[in-house]
N, C-alpha and C positions, 0 to 999 in steps of 0.2 A: 504492499499500499504507499502509490507516495504521498506524501503530506507537499502541499507550499508551500515557500521556504518563505519566510518572516525575514524583512529587514528592519534593523532598530535601529536610526539613526541619532545619534550622540550628535549636542550643545560640541561645534568645532571647537572648542576649549578642555571637550570632554574627554577627546579620541586621545586616545595611548597615540605616544610617539613613533611607535613602529608601525602603525597603523595610518599614522599620517606621512615618515619616508614613507612607505609602501602605494600608496596613491598616489603620491607622485609619479612612480616606476611605471606602473600596471593599472589604466581607466580603469573601473570597475563593467565586467563583459553579464549583461540582462542575461544573453540565453543561457548564462552560470557554464558553454564551455570555456575549458583552458587555450589561454594561448600561448606563445613560446615564454614570455614573461613571467608567468604561472607556474613555466615548472618549474626556471628556471629560479624563484623566490618559495619552490617547494619547500627545500631543504631550512631553510632563513623559517618561513611559515610553521614549520612544525619542530623545531626545536625554540621557537618565541610558545609553539603551544605548550612545550612541554614546562620553561620558565613560568611560566604561568598559570599551571597546575600545584609550578610546588608553592605556589604563593597563596592558592587557595585550602584555607578554614575547611572546604568539604572535602578535599583529599584524603585520604587515610596516609595516614603512617610511612607504611610501608612502599604503598604508591607514590608518592613523594620519594622515593629510600630508589628505585625506578630511574622515579622521569630524573635525579638528581645524576646517575650515572647516565644515560642517555647522556647529559649537557656534559658531563665531563666528558663523556669518550671526544663528540665536537669538539672540544675547546681543549684536546690534547694533541698537540704535535707527534701524540707516536700515534698511526693507525693500519689497520691491515694493509688496507691501500692510499701509500701514503702521495698527497694531490700535489705534492711536488711536484715528484718522478712519473706519475703517467695524467698529470693534466686535472681535465674534466671527470675523467674517470675514479679519482681517486675520493671524491665526494660519495663515491655510492654505498661504501661501509658506512659511510655515519650516516646515508640515507637507510639505509637497511635497518641500525643499529636505532637512528629514532621512532622510525616509522614500528620496528620491534617491542620498544620499552610503551610506545601509545595505544598501541595492540592490546596490549595486556593490561592499561589502564584501564582500556574501555570495559573488562570483565567486571573492575571492579567501582571505577563511579559511571556514577548517572551520566547521562548525554547527554544532556541542558545542561550540566557543567562542563565539558569539554567544548559544546559550543558558543556556551558564553564567550571563552575565553580566543576563539579562534577568528584569525583576518583574514585565512586565503581564499580564494574561488572556490564555489561550489559548500556542498556540506563538513565538516568534519571528517563523519564516521564514514562516509563517503572514501573521501577522501585515501583515509589512512586504512581504509579494508584495499581500496584496489593498488596501495603501494607496498600492501605485503601482500597481497596476489600478487601482484608480478613478482617479486620479491620470489617468492615461493614457486612461481611456475619454470624461474628464468634457474632456482638451485637446483631444479628437476633434470633439463636437462644438461646442464653442465655436468650435473654427478653421473645422468647415462649417459653420454661423451664419453666422461671418464673413465664409467667401469668397462665402457665398449671396447675404449685405449686401451686399456692395462686386460684384457682379458685375450685383444688383438695377438700381442707382446709376448701372453705368454702360451701362444698358440707354435 
């Protein structure tokens, strides 16, 4: 069941700094589809969401620990895929960690709490689910490719 999106307009002085910066980069799209700038801002949008959930009193302490771990991974200079070496591809591990943390949080935090802190385009829950589904699908393909490659070398 698709519910119509609810848009909440705030007084410009009450808007958050990140939201104002994001609006200068991306013009909100009424059709709900994401543009290239939305895709580029996906990691910052999800990281900001984690940081805002850290400060929310309605989020349980264990989930705040998970959110903190996700933010710490993004900020940390130590990565599985270093962005300095791999360029934009190096941000995929950060995106995966942040999406996985948010996916875990969604099981323990009311969806409306998550939605109130979302700055990105579209519904936060749908964006998180689509991101984690993409990673799961891609990882299954990569693991299957690796298994077939290793199986071919044994013979």
